N, C-alpha and C positions, 0 to 999 in steps of 0.2 A: 504494500500500500504506500502511495506517495506521502511523504511527510508533509505536514502543513503547519506553518507558523503564523498563519494569517488570522487566527482566532483572536489575537490580541486586539482589543478594541481601542480605537483612537477617538475620544470624545472631544467635542468642541463646546464653546460657550452656549450654543443653541440647543444642546441636548442634556436632558437630565441624566444622572448617573445610575438610575434604577432601570434594570432590564426586565426583571421578573418580580412578581409579588405572589407568594404562596399563602394559601389560607388553610389553617389547621382545623380539624374536626368539622369539615364540610358535611352537611347532612342532606341538603337539597340544592337543586340547580339555582333556586332563587338566592341562595347564599352567594353564589358566584356573580349573579346579576348585581347584587348590592355592592360587592367588592369592586366590580368594574365601574360602577357609578362613583364610588369613593375615589378610586384611582384617577378616573377621568377628570374629576373636579379638583384634584390635588396636583396631578402631574399633567398639565395641559399641553406641554410642548410636543409630545408624541405618544404613540401607543405603548403601553407597558403591558406585558403579557402575564396572564394569570395562571397559577398552578393550583389545582385542587388536591389537597392531601386526603387520601382515602384511608380512613381509620375508624369509621363508625358503621354499625349495622344499617342505620338509616341511609347512609351514602350508598351502600350496596344495593338497597332497594330502588334508589333513584339514579343508579349508576349511568344508564344510557343518557339521561338528560344532563347530568353533571359533566360527563365527558364531552357532550356536544357543546356545552356552554364554555368550558375551559379551553385554554390554549394548550395545556399539558396537564398530566396527572402524576401524582407521586403515590406509590404503594408504600405507605408508612407502616411497615410491618410490626414495629414495636407495640404501638398503641392498638393496632388492628388485632394483634394476637391476644390483647387483654379484653377487647370488646367482643370477639368471636372465639370459638374454640381454635386453639393454635394449629390443630391438625388440618383445619380447613384453609389456612393461609396460603400454602403453595398453590392450590387450585384457584383460589381467588386472585392471587398474583398473576397467574397465567391468563385467567379470564379477563382481567383488567387490561393487560397488554394487548390481547387480541381485539378487545372491543375498541380500544383507543386507535389502533391501526386501521380499523375499518369504519370509523366514525368520521364523517366529513361534517364540518360545522354548518351552522344555520346562516352564516353571513352571505352577503351578495358580493361576488368577486369584483364588481365595479364600484363598490362603495369603499372609500379609503378607510373609514372608521371600523370596518369589519372584515377587511380583505383577508386577514390572516386566519380567519375562522374556517376558510376553505382548506381542505386537505387533511390528511391523517394527523393525529395528535401525538406528541412525544410522551414517553413514559420514563419516570425515574423510579428505580427500586432502591429503597433505603432501609437502614437499621440492621445492625449486627451482621453485616456481611463478612467481616473479618475481625470480630471482637477480640479474639485471643491475642491479636498482635498489639493490643494496648500495652502488654507487658512482655510478650514473648517474641522471639526473633522469627519464628515460622508460624504460619497459620495451621489450624486443624485441617485435616483432609476433608472433613465435612464442609468446612467453609470454602475450600477450593471448589468443591462440587457445587455449592450454592451459587457462587459467583459465576461459574462456568454455565450453569443451566439458566441463570437469569439472563445472561447475554444471548445464549442460544434460543431462549424463548422469545426474544425480541426486544428486551429493554434497550432504550436509547441511551440511558445513563445509569450508572450505579454510584451511590453516594455514601460517604462515610459520615459519621457523627461522633460518637464517643471514641471510635477507633483512632481518629486524629486529634480530637479535642483533648483527650486525656492520655494519649500515647506517650510513652517515654521517648520514642523517636518516631515521629509521624512520617518521615520521608520514606523509609522502607515499606511502610504500610501502603502508600500510594504506588510505589514501584511494584510491589507484589500484586496488588489488585490489577494494575495495568498489564502486567505480564500474563495473568490468568485470563483477562478479557481478550488480549491479542490472540492467545491460543484458541479460545472459544470461537473467535471470528474466522479462524481458518477451517472450521468444520465444513465439509462439503455439503452435508445434509442440512446445514443452516441456510445455504445459498440456493435460491430458486426451488426450494422444497415445495411440494404441492400444498402444504399447509400455509406457506407464506403467500402463494398466489391466491389460494381460496379465501384467505382473510381479506385481501384487498378486493377480491371479486364480490364479497358479500356487502361491500360498502353501498349504502343506499344513497346513490348520487345521480346527478343528471347525466344526459348523454355526453356532454363535453368532458365530464369527469371520467366517464368510462373510457373515453378516448385517451385521456392522460394515463390511465392505468395500462391500456394496451400499448401505447407508445413507450411508456416508461419501462415496461417489461421487455419490449423489443430492444431498447437501448442497452439494458442489462445483458441480455443474451448476446447481442453483438459484441459488447465489450468482453464478455466471457470467452466467446469463440475466437476472438482476435487477440486474446491475452493483453488487452489494453488496460492500463492501470489508472485511467482517468475517464470520467464521464462529465463533460461540461454541459451544465444545464443553465440556459438563460431564462431568468424568471423575474417577474415583478412581485407577485404575491408570495412566492416560495412554494406554491402548490406542486409544481413539477418536481422540484428537488425533494419534497416530502414523500411523494409517491415513489420515486426511485429509491430513496432511503428505506422505505418500507419493504422493498424487495431485497435489501441487504446484499448488494453486489460487493465483490472484493475490491473493485475499483474505487478510488477516491471520487466523491461527487463534488465537483467544483461548481458551486452555485454562483453565477454571475448576475448581479442585480444593480439597479440604480437607486434602490430604496434602502435607507439605513435600517428602518424597522425590520425589514426582511433579513438583513444580515444578523441582527441580534436574535431574531426568532429562530433562524436556522442553526445557530450555534448549538442548540439543544438536541438536534436530530443526528442519529447515528451516521457516521461516515461522511458528513457534509462539511465542506470547507467553503464558507461564503466569502465572496470577493465583491467589494463595492467599486463600481466603475461608472463612467459616463460614456456610454457606448455610442460611437459615431456622432457625438455632439447632439444626440437626441433625434437624429434624422433617420429615415428608412434606409436599410442596407440591402443590397443584393446578396444572394447566397455566397458568391465568391468573396465579396467584400466582408461579409460576416466571418467566413472561415479565416480570412487573412487577419481580421481583428482578433479572433480567438488565438491564432498562432502567436501573434505578437504579445498578447496578454500573458499567455502561459510562459513565454520566454522572460517577460518582464518580471513576473513574480517568482521565477525560478522553479516552476513545476514541470518544465520540459525535460529535465534530466532523467534519463532512463526511459523516456517515452518515445516510441516511434509512431504509433497511431493513437488517436484520441477519438472517442465517440462524442458527437455533439447532439444535444437535444434542445431544440429551440423553436421559436415561432417566427415566421416571416409572412407578411401579406403585401410587401412592397409599397405600402402606403403609410405604415406605422413603424416606429423603431422597435427592434427585437425585444427590448426589455420594458416596453411600455405597458400600461395597465389594461389595454384593450387588445393586446397581441397574445393569442393563445398558442401553445406549443403545437406544432403540426409537422415538424421536420426532424428526421434523424440523419446524421451525416457522419461518415467515417473519414477523417482527414489526417494527413501526414504532418509531422513536425520537423521533418528533415528538409 
């Protein structure tokens, strides 16, 4: 997988420093609506993304609506295991992951205030992933398996709490978790597995979203067959990159966007490396002009090393810029970097 150091965010005076707000002990979708209103009235400069922490029986009963309302969800296993029988938590964790990846939000893609609600939601798995390393140099074998299967089940992120907050030495904790996650990501049955495809296929979406799913899968298969290490997705809302992420390709997903909020949102999705650009000065591009632009961009940011062919997934209608709000993805292209 291509290394990516572009996740470091550069903020300016026009942007607040808050990217996400998580709500504990969510019970109903209305809790998220209330939170969004509070955030919108407090942080007026841009959209801040909301995360629902799932840790109550009431939340499990209203889970479909909560996931649809939130930008992402967290499986808060510590409190969840207190609220429900702990032997049910592994199944609930898997069910939440699957539901989030097939739930497309209620927003209108052409409305700037809700544009990011379209597309799958990200999932964070948290609490006691590697608890023994607070004091010990090596994790328990059961903890290794826990992290491995969380990644294989489709978690976008795994999060520490006490493991690093109270650890004698937190750095090895993160290094070990990263090592286990990288190993899990190499599993062949995690990539393009029928289960992954069927999860996205179950999404209750419009025809245009079905097209995103079909084109996204085609881009992943093309990258896999050509041994390409990068899929470049041009996106305004982030939806195309989210769909490709949901299929878990081995290739790095380079999400090219002109929208800062999209960059911040996509940082939470597995395998996505967002890049903020001003494509073509905002003017429409031909296919060849766009391919040339992508070649120059990858060289500029240093992602061309070790790459011979790159898969492009983008939208062109020759009257609008490729990363504009009204340009939907309709094109897959294999192009050379040599």
